[in-house]
C-alpha positions in Angstrom: 0.0 0.0 0.0 2.8 2.4 0.9 4.7 1.6 -2.3 1.7 2.3 -4.5 0.9 5.5 -2.6 4.5 6.6 -2.9 4.8 5.9 -6.6 1.5 7.7 -7.3 2.6 10.7 -5.3 6.0 10.7 -7.0 4.3 10.7 -10.4 2.1 13.6 -9.5 5.1 15.6 -8.1 7.1 14.8 -11.3 4.2 16.0 -13.5 3.9 19.3 -11.5 7.7 19.8 -11.9 7.3 19.4 -15.6 5.0 22.4 -16.1 7.2 25.5 -16.3 4.7 27.3 -18.6 2.1 27.4 -15.8 4.4 29.7 -13.8 3.3 32.4 -16.3 -0.2 33.8 -16.8 -2.6 31.4 -18.5 -4.2 33.8 -20.9 -3.6 31.9 -24.2 -4.7 28.5 -25.4 -2.1 25.8 -24.7 -3.3 22.3 -25.1 0.0 20.8 -24.1 -1.1 21.2 -20.5 -4.3 19.3 -20.8 -2.8 16.2 -19.2 -0.3 17.8 -16.9 -1.0 18.0 -13.2 -1.8 21.3 -11.5 -1.8 21.9 -7.8 -5.2 21.3 -6.4 -6.3 23.9 -3.9 -9.2 25.7 -2.3 -10.7 28.4 -4.5 -13.3 29.8 -2.0 -15.7 28.5 0.6 -16.4 24.8 -0.2 -15.2 25.0 -3.8 -11.9 23.4 -4.8 -9.9 23.3 -8.0 -8.9 19.7 -8.9 -8.2 19.8 -12.6 -5.2 19.7 -14.8 -3.1 22.6 -16.2 -5.8 23.6 -18.7 -8.8 21.3 -18.1 -10.5 22.7 -15.0 -12.4 20.5 -12.7 -14.1 21.5 -9.5 -15.1 19.8 -6.3 -17.9 21.3 -4.3 -17.8 19.7 -0.8 -20.8 19.2 1.5 -21.5 17.3 4.7 -23.7 14.9 2.6 -21.1 14.2 -0.1 -19.6 16.1 -2.9 -20.3 17.4 -6.4 -17.7 17.1 -9.1 -17.8 19.3 -12.2 -15.9 17.9 -15.2 -14.2 14.5 -15.1 -12.1 15.3 -18.2 -10.2 12.5 -20.2 -10.3 8.9 -19.0 -6.5 8.8 -18.9 -6.4 11.9 -16.6 -8.5 10.2 -13.9 -5.4 9.3 -11.9 -4.5 13.0 -11.8 -8.1 13.8 -10.8 -8.1 11.3 -8.0 -4.7 12.5 -6.7 -5.9 16.1 -6.8 -9.1 15.3 -4.8 -7.1 13.4 -2.2 -4.5 16.2 -1.9 -7.1 18.6 -0.7 -8.3 16.1 1.9 -11.3 14.3 0.3 -12.1 10.9 -1.3 -13.6 10.1 -4.7 -16.0 7.6 -3.0 -17.6 10.6 -1.3 -18.6 12.2 -4.7 -22.3 11.8 -5.1 -23.0 13.9 -8.2 -21.1 14.4 -11.4 -21.8 17.4 -13.6 -20.1 18.6 -16.8 -19.5 21.8 -18.8 -20.2 20.4 -22.3 -20.1 17.3 -24.5 -16.5 17.2 -25.5 -14.1 14.4 -24.6 -11.7 16.7 -22.7 -14.4 17.5 -20.2 -16.8 14.6 -20.0 -15.1 11.5 -21.5 -14.4 10.0 -18.1 -17.9 10.3 -16.7 -18.6 6.5 -16.8 -15.2 5.6 -15.3 -15.5 8.1 -12.5 -19.1 7.0 -11.8 -17.7 3.5 -11.2 -14.8 4.8 -9.2 -17.1 6.8 -6.8 -19.3 3.8 -6.3 -22.3 5.1 -8.3 -22.4 8.9 -8.3 -25.4 10.3 -10.2 -24.4 11.7 -13.6 -26.5 14.7 -14.7 -26.3 16.4 -18.2 -28.1 19.1 -20.1 -30.7 17.7 -22.5 -29.2 19.4 -25.6 -25.9 17.5 -25.1 -27.4 14.0 -24.7 -27.0 13.1 -28.4 -23.4 14.2 -28.5 -22.6 12.3 -25.3 -24.2 9.2 -26.7 -22.0 9.4 -29.7 -18.8 10.1 -27.7 -16.4 7.2 -28.0 -14.4 6.6 -24.8 -11.2 4.5 -24.8 -12.8 2.2 -22.2 -15.7 1.5 -24.5 -18.1 2.4 -21.7 -21.4 4.0 -22.6 -22.0 7.4 -21.2 -24.3 7.3 -18.2 -27.5 9.4 -17.8 -29.0 9.5 -14.4 -30.7 12.8 -14.8 -31.3 14.9 -17.9 -31.4 18.6 -17.0 -33.2 21.6 -18.6 -32.2 25.2 -18.6 -32.7 26.7 -15.1 -32.8 23.4 -13.3 -31.1 23.2 -9.9 -28.8 20.5 -8.4 -28.7 20.5 -4.6 -26.7 18.5 -2.1 -25.8 19.2 1.5 -26.8 22.8 1.6 -25.1 23.8 -1.8 -27.3 24.5 -4.8 -26.1 24.9 -8.3 -28.2 26.3 -11.2 -27.7 25.0 -14.8 -27.7 27.8 -17.4 -27.9 26.8 -21.0 -25.2 28.8 -22.8 -25.1 27.1 -26.2 -22.7 27.6 -29.1 -19.5 25.7 -28.0 -21.9 22.7 -28.0 -25.7 22.7 -28.1 -25.9 21.9 -24.4 -23.0 23.9 -23.2 -23.8 24.5 -19.5 -22.7 27.3 -17.2 -23.1 26.5 -13.5 -23.8 29.2 -10.9 -24.1 29.0 -7.1 -23.9 31.2 -4.0 -20.9 30.8 -1.7 -20.2 32.4 1.6 -16.7 33.2 2.7 -15.5 35.3 5.6 -19.0 36.4 6.3 -19.7 37.6 2.8 -21.9 36.0 0.1 -20.7 35.8 -3.5 -22.1 34.8 -6.9 -19.9 32.1 -8.4 -20.0 31.0 -12.0 -18.2 28.1 -13.8 -18.4 29.3 -17.4 -18.9 26.7 -20.0 -17.0 27.3 -23.2 -15.7 30.3 -25.2 -16.0 31.3 -28.8 -12.9 30.2 -30.8 -11.4 32.9 -33.0 -11.7 30.5 -36.0 -15.2 29.3 -35.3 -17.4 28.6 -38.3 -20.5 30.7 -37.7 -21.7 30.7 -41.3 -22.4 27.6 -43.5 -21.8 25.3 -40.6 -23.3 22.0 -41.8 -22.8 20.2 -38.4 -24.3 23.1 -36.4 -26.4 25.4 -38.6 -27.8 27.4 -35.7 -24.4 28.0 -34.1 -24.3 31.8 -34.7 -27.7 32.3 -33.1 -26.8 30.0 -30.2 -23.6 31.9 -29.4 -25.7 35.1 -29.4 -28.1 33.5 -26.9 -25.2 32.4 -24.7 -23.7 35.9 -24.7 -27.1 37.4 -23.8 -27.2 35.0 -20.8 -23.7 35.8 -19.7 -24.4 39.5 -19.8 -27.3 39.1 -17.3 -25.5 36.8 -14.9 -24.2 38.4 -11.6 -20.7 37.0 -11.2 -18.2 37.7 -8.5 -16.1 34.6 -8.5 -15.2 33.7 -12.1 -14.2 30.1 -12.9 -14.4 28.3 -16.2 -13.8 25.0 -18.1 -10.5 26.1 -19.6 -7.6 28.0 -17.9 -7.1 30.6 -20.7 -10.5 32.1 -19.9 -9.6 33.2 -16.4 -5.8 32.6 -15.6 -6.0 30.2 -12.6 -2.2 29.9 -12.6 -1.8 33.6 -12.0 -4.5 33.6 -9.4 -3.1 30.6 -7.6 0.2 32.4 -7.2 -1.6 35.3 -5.6 -3.6 33.2 -3.1 -3.0 34.1 0.5 -3.1 37.9 0.0 -5.5 40.5 1.4 -8.1 39.6 -1.2 -9.0 36.4 -3.0 -7.9 36.7 -6.6 -10.7 34.5 -7.8 -13.1 37.3 -6.8 -12.9 38.8 -10.3 -16.2 40.4 -11.6 -14.2 42.6 -13.9 -12.4 39.6 -15.5 -15.8 37.9 -16.1 -17.2 41.1 -17.8 -14.1 41.4 -19.9 -14.3 37.8 -21.0 -17.9 38.2 -22.1 -17.2 41.5 -23.8 -14.4 39.8 -25.8 -16.7 37.0 -26.8 -19.3 39.5 -28.0 -16.7 41.4 -30.0 -15.4 38.2 -31.6 -18.9 37.0 -32.4 -19.7 40.2 -34.2 -16.5 40.4 -36.2 -16.5 36.7 -37.2 -20.2 36.9 -38.2 -19.6 40.0 -40.3 -16.5 38.6 -42.0 -18.1 35.2 -42.8 -21.3 36.8 -44.1 -19.2 38.9 -46.4 -17.0 36.0 -47.4 -19.0 32.8 -46.7 -16.8 29.8 -46.0 -17.4 26.9 -48.4 -15.3 24.0 -47.3 
């Protein structure tokens, strides 16, 4: 038992040592860090960061068990397990599994993690069900569906309540999660933003997703109305967790970043407008 634990810990430490780029601000997309360990840590209140360098997972802890947001790739489950244990919790205490959107880098491991936890309930947005059914996991396991959610549904456990907001575009069922957290006597609005708008996104003549431009517009409208104090997201380049992690322990919690959230939304809106105008003028054909 000791040897296995030592080897696992050594592997995680080695992985952390191999991530020099994370010492810098995470403000640009860098997929080389998807399967690299990142120090798990408390974000605020009962919310913990337990993801990799660029694939963000969150553990919301409660006296009745825990909620996990994003299982990521199947082959990063050992990193996820080590991260959860590092902050003092056990995978077997996870009771609910949620996800950001139906892409393999966020939800491929749902079935494996469900088994690892001993049967946590997997809940997904209805518009992503088809994509999750079609997702091919290396294990060959079918994606589990214990509860299908609609826009505005809530997920509650042990005094914590998350609300599912449909913010489509990145996928049809892209889900942004919000919740209230209380820290040092103050209550904050926390959001885990789903997915951004890629600068090369096909908004016009998209055969696989004809309504994508309208869906992104709907998502932007939702984001603009959300009150957000604590800004988290599915990918690191949206909100720079490496930079914020380095500033933890100061007078203010760096994750309390309403201005960062507004800037992210404003940039998405600007990108959407420019892409749509350009592609309407010069429609892509291939």
